[in-house]
VMD Tcl script that draws the C-alpha trace (Angstrom):
set ca {
  {-18.31 160.79 -29.79}
  {-16.86 157.73 -27.98}
  {-15.61 154.69 -29.87}
  {-18.65 152.58 -28.82}
  {-21.02 155.21 -30.14}
  {-19.15 155.32 -33.42}
  {-19.30 151.55 -33.73}
  {-23.02 151.56 -33.00}
  {-23.69 154.33 -35.52}
  {-21.71 152.62 -38.23}
  {-23.55 149.30 -37.63}
  {-26.86 151.15 -37.70}
  {-26.02 152.70 -41.10}
  {-24.75 149.44 -42.40}
  {-28.13 147.76 -41.48}
  {-29.97 150.66 -43.27}
  {-27.82 150.05 -46.39}
  {-28.91 146.37 -46.56}
  {-25.49 145.13 -45.33}
  {-23.57 146.61 -48.24}
  {-19.95 147.77 -47.49}
  {-19.64 151.23 -49.00}
  {-17.60 153.05 -46.34}
  {-17.92 156.66 -45.46}
  {-16.13 159.87 -46.45}
  {-14.63 160.25 -42.93}
  {-13.56 156.64 -42.57}
  {-11.55 154.16 -44.63}
  {-13.09 150.90 -45.90}
  {-10.74 148.84 -43.67}
  {-11.77 150.70 -40.50}
  {-15.38 150.54 -41.56}
  {-15.27 146.72 -41.93}
  {-13.55 146.47 -38.50}
  {-16.28 148.42 -36.90}
  {-18.90 146.14 -38.53}
  {-17.23 142.96 -37.32}
  {-16.73 144.37 -33.75}
  {-20.37 145.48 -33.59}
  {-21.67 142.18 -34.81}
  {-19.48 139.69 -32.97}
  {-17.79 141.20 -29.96}
  {-19.44 140.45 -26.57}
  {-21.47 143.42 -25.10}
  {-19.48 143.43 -21.86}
  {-16.22 143.84 -23.86}
  {-17.71 146.57 -25.99}
  {-18.01 148.74 -22.88}
  {-14.26 148.31 -22.35}
  {-13.58 150.20 -25.61}
  {-13.98 153.52 -23.91}
  {-12.12 152.66 -20.67}
  {-8.66 153.72 -19.60}
  {-5.79 151.64 -18.27}
  {-5.41 147.87 -18.31}
  {-9.13 147.26 -18.77}
  {-9.18 149.21 -22.04}
  {-9.59 147.25 -25.29}
  {-8.10 148.69 -28.44}
  {-9.75 148.47 -31.82}
  {-6.93 146.12 -32.99}
  {-7.41 143.82 -30.00}
  {-11.18 143.83 -30.48}
  {-10.86 142.93 -34.11}
  {-8.46 140.17 -33.38}
  {-10.80 138.82 -30.76}
  {-13.76 138.53 -33.01}
  {-11.68 137.01 -35.76}
  {-10.22 134.35 -33.41}
  {-13.44 133.57 -31.44}
  {-17.16 134.05 -32.06}
  {-18.23 132.71 -28.65}
  {-18.79 135.58 -26.23}
  {-17.83 133.35 -23.27}
  {-14.62 132.40 -24.98}
  {-13.87 136.11 -25.76}
  {-14.20 136.96 -22.08}
  {-12.07 134.05 -21.04}
  {-9.26 135.10 -23.46}
  {-9.40 138.71 -22.40}
  {-9.25 137.90 -18.67}
  {-6.09 135.93 -19.30}
  {-4.31 138.62 -21.43}
  {-5.51 141.88 -19.94}
  {-2.40 142.16 -17.62}
  {-0.10 142.36 -20.79}
  {0.67 145.20 -23.08}
  {-1.67 145.68 -26.13}
  {0.81 144.21 -28.74}
  {1.52 141.25 -26.48}
  {-2.18 140.76 -25.99}
  {-2.79 140.44 -29.71}
  {0.03 137.98 -30.11}
  {-1.12 135.89 -27.12}
  {-4.64 135.31 -28.44}
  {-3.73 132.44 -30.70}
  {-2.60 130.36 -27.73}
  {-6.09 130.35 -26.37}
  {-7.88 129.47 -29.62}
  {-6.19 126.17 -30.19}
  {-8.61 123.31 -29.85}
  {-7.56 120.69 -27.26}
  {-8.66 117.79 -29.47}
  {-7.70 118.62 -33.03}
  {-4.94 121.09 -32.00}
  {-6.01 123.67 -34.66}
  {-6.97 127.28 -34.12}
  {-10.74 127.34 -34.39}
  {-13.00 130.42 -34.03}
  {-16.09 128.35 -33.03}
  {-15.26 126.87 -29.62}
  {-17.73 126.02 -26.92}
  {-17.22 125.47 -23.16}
  {-17.85 121.97 -21.89}
  {-19.98 122.02 -18.67}
  {-18.06 119.23 -16.94}
  {-14.36 120.09 -17.17}
  {-14.96 123.74 -18.30}
  {-12.48 123.44 -21.26}
  {-13.09 124.98 -24.63}
  {-13.38 122.58 -27.56}
  {-14.22 123.39 -31.19}
  {-17.75 122.49 -32.35}
  {-16.41 120.40 -35.25}
  {-14.77 118.03 -32.73}
  {-17.86 117.99 -30.58}
  {-20.10 117.00 -33.47}
  {-17.55 114.44 -34.79}
  {-17.20 112.80 -31.33}
  {-20.96 112.41 -30.72}
  {-21.58 111.23 -34.28}
  {-18.97 108.58 -33.81}
  {-20.42 107.46 -30.46}
  {-23.94 107.34 -31.73}
  {-23.19 105.46 -34.94}
  {-20.64 103.08 -33.42}
  {-21.37 99.32 -33.37}
  {-21.53 99.33 -29.53}
  {-23.31 102.18 -27.77}
  {-21.31 103.37 -24.77}
  {-23.12 106.58 -23.94}
  {-22.47 110.29 -24.40}
  {-19.48 111.23 -22.22}
  {-17.17 114.19 -22.42}
  {-14.37 113.64 -24.91}
  {-11.83 115.15 -22.47}
  {-12.68 113.96 -19.02}
  {-15.10 111.08 -19.91}
  {-17.66 112.46 -17.45}
  {-21.45 112.42 -18.25}
  {-22.63 115.47 -20.21}
  {-25.84 117.27 -19.20}
  {-28.79 116.82 -21.45}
  {-29.43 120.63 -21.57}
  {-25.93 121.15 -23.09}
  {-26.47 118.46 -25.67}
  {-29.87 119.78 -26.57}
  {-28.51 123.26 -27.13}
  {-25.97 122.16 -29.73}
  {-28.01 119.45 -31.52}
  {-31.61 120.42 -31.25}
  {-30.62 124.06 -31.94}
  {-33.22 126.66 -32.71}
  {-33.12 130.42 -33.58}
  {-35.14 131.05 -30.40}
  {-32.62 129.30 -28.18}
  {-30.71 132.08 -26.35}
  {-28.03 129.71 -24.97}
  {-25.91 129.25 -28.13}
  {-27.29 131.76 -30.52}
  {-23.80 132.91 -31.42}
  {-23.15 129.89 -33.75}
  {-26.67 129.13 -34.89}
  {-26.46 132.13 -37.29}
  {-23.37 130.74 -39.03}
  {-24.14 129.06 -42.40}
  {-21.58 126.33 -41.64}
  {-23.75 125.00 -38.78}
  {-27.18 126.24 -39.77}
  {-26.95 124.36 -43.08}
  {-26.52 121.13 -41.16}
  {-29.48 121.73 -38.84}
  {-31.49 118.78 -40.05}
  {-28.55 116.43 -39.80}
  {-27.73 117.37 -36.25}
  {-31.40 117.15 -35.17}
  {-31.68 113.63 -36.69}
  {-28.48 112.71 -34.72}
  {-30.15 114.02 -31.51}
  {-33.34 112.14 -32.22}
  {-31.40 108.87 -32.72}
  {-29.50 109.44 -29.43}
  {-32.71 110.03 -27.55}
  {-34.31 106.92 -29.21}
  {-31.46 104.64 -28.24}
  {-31.63 105.97 -24.68}
  {-35.39 105.14 -24.33}
  {-34.88 101.61 -25.77}
  {-32.08 100.97 -23.25}
  {-34.31 102.20 -20.41}
  {-36.99 99.68 -21.52}
  {-34.45 96.87 -21.70}
  {-32.99 97.65 -18.27}
  {-36.30 98.61 -16.60}
  {-34.70 101.72 -15.25}
  {-34.80 105.43 -15.97}
  {-31.65 107.49 -16.45}
  {-30.67 109.66 -13.44}
  {-30.82 113.49 -13.33}
  {-27.16 113.71 -14.16}
  {-27.84 112.07 -17.56}
  {-25.31 109.33 -16.63}
  {-25.85 106.58 -19.15}
  {-23.83 104.15 -17.20}
  {-26.63 104.10 -14.47}
  {-28.83 101.99 -16.88}
  {-26.15 100.06 -18.81}
  {-25.49 96.46 -17.61}
  {-21.68 95.90 -17.04}
  {-22.06 92.32 -18.50}
  {-23.71 93.24 -21.85}
  {-22.91 95.14 -25.09}
  {-25.63 97.33 -26.48}
  {-25.96 97.90 -30.20}
  {-28.51 99.14 -32.83}
  {-29.74 96.96 -35.64}
  {-28.01 98.67 -38.64}
  {-30.32 97.14 -41.26}
  {-33.76 98.57 -40.08}
  {-32.32 101.78 -38.55}
  {-33.13 104.88 -40.68}
  {-30.06 106.72 -41.98}
  {-28.86 110.04 -40.57}
  {-28.91 112.54 -43.37}
  {-29.46 116.32 -43.96}
  {-32.32 115.84 -46.48}
  {-35.36 115.51 -44.21}
  {-36.37 114.91 -40.52}
  {-36.34 111.23 -39.59}
  {-38.19 109.23 -36.92}
  {-36.34 106.73 -34.86}
  {-39.14 105.57 -32.55}
  {-39.03 102.06 -34.08}
  {-35.32 101.72 -33.78}
  {-34.18 98.29 -32.41}
  {-31.53 98.00 -29.68}
  {-30.22 94.52 -28.96}
  {-27.74 93.07 -26.42}
  {-25.13 90.39 -26.35}
  {-23.23 88.93 -23.45}
  {-19.68 90.13 -23.12}
  {-18.35 86.72 -22.19}
  {-19.48 85.39 -25.61}
  {-17.35 87.80 -27.61}
  {-14.45 88.58 -25.34}
  {-11.44 86.53 -26.54}
  {-8.07 85.83 -24.99}
  {-6.39 88.93 -23.62}
  {-9.80 90.82 -23.64}
  {-9.55 91.08 -27.48}
  {-13.10 91.87 -28.63}
  {-14.28 91.17 -32.17}
  {-17.64 92.84 -32.94}
  {-19.61 93.52 -36.03}
  {-23.09 94.88 -36.95}
  {-24.47 91.44 -37.69}
  {-24.28 90.51 -34.00}
  {-26.90 93.15 -33.15}
  {-29.46 92.39 -35.91}
  {-33.01 92.28 -34.71}
  {-35.18 89.05 -35.24}
  {-37.18 90.34 -38.28}
  {-33.96 91.40 -40.04}
  {-32.23 88.11 -39.23}
  {-35.18 86.05 -40.54}
  {-35.29 87.94 -43.86}
  {-31.65 87.00 -44.52}
  {-31.95 83.24 -43.63}
  {-29.41 81.16 -45.38}
  {-29.03 77.39 -45.37}
  {-26.59 74.95 -46.86}
  {-26.32 71.14 -47.24}
  {-23.97 69.07 -45.11}
  {-21.25 67.76 -47.44}
  {-21.19 64.48 -45.46}
  {-24.84 63.46 -45.05}
  {-26.89 66.03 -47.02}
  {-28.96 67.40 -44.17}
  {-30.00 71.05 -44.75}
  {-28.62 73.35 -42.02}
  {-29.58 76.93 -41.24}
  {-26.76 79.44 -41.02}
  {-25.54 79.40 -37.38}
  {-25.86 82.60 -35.25}
  {-22.19 82.64 -34.25}
  {-19.70 79.92 -34.90}
  {-19.40 78.66 -38.50}
  {-17.97 75.34 -37.34}
  {-21.05 73.12 -37.83}
  {-21.47 69.97 -35.78}
  {-23.58 67.44 -37.62}
  {-23.77 64.08 -35.84}
  {-20.24 62.58 -35.69}
  {-18.82 64.72 -38.46}
  {-17.95 68.39 -38.88}
  {-17.95 70.94 -41.76}
  {-17.50 74.61 -42.47}
  {-20.63 76.66 -43.27}
  {-18.60 79.28 -45.27}
  {-16.74 77.12 -47.77}
  {-19.13 74.15 -47.37}
  {-16.12 71.82 -47.01}
  {-15.53 68.86 -44.57}
  {-13.24 69.59 -41.56}
  {-11.57 67.45 -38.96}
  {-12.83 67.04 -35.45}
  {-9.92 68.78 -33.78}
  {-8.37 72.10 -33.10}
  {-7.24 72.50 -36.75}
  {-10.77 72.25 -37.93}
  {-12.38 74.50 -35.26}
  {-9.78 77.21 -35.05}
  {-6.90 77.06 -37.46}
  {-9.15 76.73 -40.47}
  {-10.66 80.19 -39.74}
  {-7.51 82.01 -38.39}
  {-5.86 84.39 -40.79}
  {-4.49 87.00 -38.41}
  {-5.65 89.11 -35.40}
  {-9.34 89.50 -35.22}
  {-10.28 86.36 -37.33}
  {-12.08 83.38 -35.76}
  {-14.85 80.91 -36.42}
  {-17.33 83.88 -35.96}
  {-15.94 85.60 -38.97}
  {-17.37 85.63 -42.43}
  {-14.31 84.16 -44.15}
  {-12.21 81.10 -43.76}
  {-8.86 80.04 -45.35}
  {-10.50 78.16 -48.16}
  {-12.97 81.00 -49.02}
  {-10.14 83.56 -49.44}
  {-7.52 81.11 -50.75}
  {-5.20 81.66 -47.89}
  {-1.55 81.08 -48.95}
  {0.32 81.34 -45.63}
  {-0.74 78.05 -44.15}
  {-2.77 74.81 -44.73}
  {-6.57 75.00 -45.09}
  {-7.15 71.84 -43.05}
  {-9.94 70.59 -45.35}
  {-10.47 66.83 -45.50}
  {-9.57 65.38 -48.78}
  {-11.00 62.03 -47.78}
  {-13.50 61.17 -45.11}
  {-14.28 57.70 -43.66}
  {-17.49 58.51 -41.87}
  {-20.47 56.30 -42.44}
  {-21.86 58.60 -45.02}
  {-18.70 59.48 -47.13}
  {-17.89 55.89 -48.13}
  {-15.22 56.14 -50.69}
  {-14.06 59.49 -49.45}
  {-16.00 61.74 -51.92}
  {-18.19 64.64 -50.63}
  {-21.74 65.34 -51.84}
  {-22.38 67.67 -54.71}
  {-22.79 71.31 -53.51}
  {-26.05 71.67 -55.40}
  {-28.64 71.99 -52.61}
  {-31.12 69.57 -54.36}
  {-28.52 66.95 -55.54}
  {-27.42 63.93 -53.46}
  {-24.90 62.59 -55.78}
  {-21.15 62.29 -54.96}
  {-18.45 64.21 -56.70}
  {-15.58 62.92 -58.81}
  {-11.86 63.16 -58.12}
  {-9.85 66.02 -59.56}
  {-6.01 66.00 -59.11}
  {-5.98 64.65 -55.54}
  {-9.05 66.75 -54.77}
  {-12.76 66.69 -55.56}
  {-14.94 68.58 -57.95}
  {-17.51 70.95 -56.29}
  {-20.33 69.53 -58.23}
  {-21.19 66.12 -59.70}
  {-21.17 65.23 -63.42}
  {-24.90 65.91 -63.73}
  {-24.75 69.34 -62.26}
}
mol new
graphics top color blue
foreach p $ca { graphics top sphere $p radius 0.5 }
foreach p [lrange $ca 0 end-1] q [lrange $ca 1 end] { graphics top cylinder $p $q radius 0.2 }
display resetview
């Protein structure tokens, strides 16, 4: 009886015994378990090499090492074709060099071949890469994590919208590590497709056959999803993302000096979500109620200026417009904080202690109570935030 026939017979008996490892009188339990692993996970073409002679022959030790190091049949063939010119012991020692993931630099048994650059990358890195791209503030498309080329839709669908009837990547669908996350990955795929359809409507173009997302993205705009009304991606139940809202902002509006870009989720809020969070404050000079500005928090009200964050009066110069909000790289008048609101200690706040405009006669600001028009009282060379009545 050939080796392949023995492995086939052992796996047949194992299936009849309800997958219980009991061994046989003529075979040790260690050999029995090796035959089970080889029969389950070794590629069919490589199984035929178990009975061959010469350099094309695969020993039981090499076959067991292959199935332990890689579960992908394509990856197993790739490894064997690169080590078959070596001796058997050198083959076994050489396998670990071909199972190291290019991205995480760890030996992973679940690696898949990328269709663009034809490199093998572990599935954990693939899922993490596309999860980061899909949930990022700015959507830039689904490109290869190695060569940055567009990835085919068929490949993405085979790993995200996976099914037990899909013959392409059936080798990892059976694994509990990935089958238990099936709902999460399908929700991620649905969100990716929904974003694509929304961008197609915005740009009035359809994506090309190569699934190149840059063919429909405008080079002068950033595309982002409203994070408030977007359903979460979870593993509990299937989600629908047909009502997802994708908004755009001009790059020239947020690109700072040296191409430093400061972006946040609030910039991509849709109109309904923005209207539900309307905030207004009273000008500390004249008392006019002002809606929260869309971007810059340096409010221009007639001939005077004030900060919408701390509700304090500011000078009409560079110190009021820029320095009052700068606390380090990434901070600006578009931020949600200023020096007064966080009690910045490394520089002056540039808040006016006295104002000589036509409204602030005497120098005192208005009470911060939205319905009160009284002036505040002095407090150690400063002013109280509220009047005596409030």
